[in-house]
C-alpha positions in Angstrom: 0.1 0.1 0.2 2.8 2.5 0.7 4.5 1.7 -2.4 1.1 2.4 -4.3 1.2 5.8 -2.5 4.6 6.6 -3.0 4.0 5.7 -6.9 1.1 8.0 -6.8 3.1 10.8 -5.6 5.8 10.2 -7.9 3.6 10.2 -10.9 1.8 13.4 -9.9 4.8 15.1 -9.4 6.3 14.0 -13.1 3.0 15.4 -14.5 3.4 18.5 -13.0 6.8 18.7 -14.0 6.0 17.8 -17.3 3.1 19.9 -17.9 4.9 22.9 -16.8 7.8 21.9 -19.4 5.2 21.2 -22.2 3.2 24.6 -21.4 6.0 26.5 -21.4 7.4 25.0 -24.6 3.9 24.9 -26.5 1.4 27.0 -24.5 -1.2 26.4 -22.2 -3.3 24.5 -25.1 -1.0 21.9 -25.9 -2.2 18.7 -26.4 -2.1 16.7 -22.9 -0.6 13.6 -24.7 2.4 15.8 -24.9 2.5 15.9 -20.9 1.4 12.0 -20.9 4.8 11.2 -23.1 7.2 13.4 -21.3 5.9 12.3 -17.8 6.4 8.8 -18.9 3.1 7.6 -17.7 -0.3 6.4 -19.2 -3.3 8.3 -20.1 -5.2 6.9 -17.2 -2.7 7.8 -14.9 -2.9 11.7 -15.9 -6.7 11.6 -15.8 -6.7 9.8 -12.1 -4.9 12.7 -11.0 -6.2 15.4 -13.0 -9.6 14.8 -14.8 -9.1 17.7 -17.3 -6.7 20.5 -18.1 -8.2 23.0 -15.8 -7.5 20.5 -12.7 -3.9 20.3 -14.0 -3.3 23.9 -14.2 -5.0 24.6 -11.0 -2.6 21.9 -9.5 0.6 24.2 -11.4 -1.2 27.2 -9.6 -1.1 26.0 -6.2 2.4 24.6 -6.7 3.7 28.3 -7.1 1.5 29.5 -4.6 3.4 27.0 -2.3 6.5 28.5 -3.2 5.5 31.9 -2.6 3.9 30.9 1.0 7.4 29.1 1.7 9.2 32.1 1.0 7.2 34.2 3.0 7.2 32.0 6.1 11.2 31.7 6.0 11.8 35.6 5.4 11.6 38.1 8.4 8.5 40.2 8.0 9.6 44.1 7.8 9.1 47.0 5.5 10.9 45.3 2.8 9.1 41.8 2.5 6.7 43.2 0.2 9.6 43.9 -2.2 11.1 40.6 -1.7 8.0 38.7 -2.5 7.4 40.9 -5.6 10.8 40.1 -6.8 10.2 36.3 -6.0 6.9 36.5 -8.1 8.4 38.3 -10.9 11.1 35.5 -10.9 8.6 32.7 -10.8 6.6 34.6 -14.0 10.1 35.0 -15.6 11.1 31.6 -15.2 7.8 30.2 -16.3 5.6 32.5 -18.5 3.1 30.1 -19.2 1.8 30.7 -15.6 0.4 33.8 -16.9 -1.8 32.3 -19.4 -3.2 29.8 -16.9 -6.2 32.1 -16.0 -7.1 32.2 -19.5 -7.9 28.2 -18.8 -9.8 28.4 -15.5 -13.4 29.6 -15.6 -13.7 32.7 -13.4 -16.5 31.0 -11.4 -14.3 28.1 -10.6 -14.3 27.6 -6.8 -10.6 26.7 -6.6 -9.7 29.6 -8.8 -11.7 32.1 -6.3 -9.8 30.4 -3.2 -6.3 30.6 -4.9 -6.9 34.4 -5.9 -8.0 34.7 -2.4 -4.7 33.1 -1.1 -2.6 35.2 -3.4 -4.2 38.3 -1.8 -3.8 37.1 1.9 -0.3 36.0 1.0 0.7 39.8 0.3 -1.9 41.3 3.2 0.9 41.2 6.0 3.7 42.1 3.6 1.6 45.3 2.3 0.6 46.2 5.8 4.1 46.2 7.0 5.4 47.9 3.8 2.7 50.7 4.8 3.7 50.7 8.3 7.4 50.8 7.5 7.2 53.9 5.0 7.9 51.9 2.0 4.4 52.0 0.3 1.6 54.5 -0.2 -1.2 54.1 2.3 -3.6 53.5 -0.4 -2.2 50.4 -1.7 -4.1 47.4 -0.9 -3.2 43.5 -1.4 -6.3 43.5 -4.1 -4.0 45.7 -5.7 -1.6 42.6 -6.4 -4.1 41.4 -8.7 -3.3 44.2 -11.0 0.5 43.9 -10.2 0.4 40.3 -11.2 -1.4 41.1 -14.7 1.5 43.7 -15.2 4.3 41.0 -14.3 2.2 38.7 -16.7 2.5 41.1 -19.4 6.1 41.0 -19.0 6.2 37.4 -19.0 5.2 37.5 -22.7 8.7 38.4 -23.7 10.1 35.5 -25.6 13.7 35.9 -24.6 14.4 34.6 -21.1 17.3 37.2 -20.3 15.3 40.1 -21.7 12.0 38.7 -19.5 14.0 38.6 -16.2 15.4 41.8 -16.7 12.2 43.4 -17.8 10.5 41.7 -14.6 13.4 43.2 -12.5 12.8 46.8 -14.1 8.9 46.5 -13.5 9.5 45.5 -9.7 11.8 48.7 -9.3 9.3 50.9 -11.2 6.3 49.7 -8.9 8.3 49.8 -5.8 9.7 53.3 -6.6 6.5 54.6 -7.7 4.2 53.1 -4.9 6.4 54.9 -2.4 4.7 57.7 -0.2 5.1 61.1 -1.4 7.3 61.9 1.7 9.3 59.3 0.8 10.5 60.7 -2.4 14.1 61.7 -0.8 15.0 58.1 0.0 14.8 56.7 -3.5 
């Protein structure tokens, strides 16, 4: 029984890694047979773990949110946390620009998508609050605004050249952080 669970976890992880690579190479609408082939599993294994493309994409989004959660838990929370998380989000999208397209295939009324968006906002709640209190961020910025910021980073992710994509993402973060500072912080830029 334990071996079955170990195999199931291994197959699931192989499918997620394969899907990430295939979606990066061929786009979010790539045939799922390519994922199956890359993962080295059967079609039934794919559908046992992920009944459809939406479920597979939702799992990939969860994986990215887990990475952001882990970073948020590992770093000290102070006025610079917002910038650190923003840079990490930019890096995630620069490394895997297909993530920016994931929302296209997930229906807007999907319950898990709604939970993921809430999780994303909550992830930044504390960092935004700390940055505002620390004078690094304007008082009118809210964690809900992170959806807009995510959209901007997603636009950068469409740059085909990986090096340019990373540079553009870093520049966007610099512009955002600088532009979102309180007016009285202008001398500390």
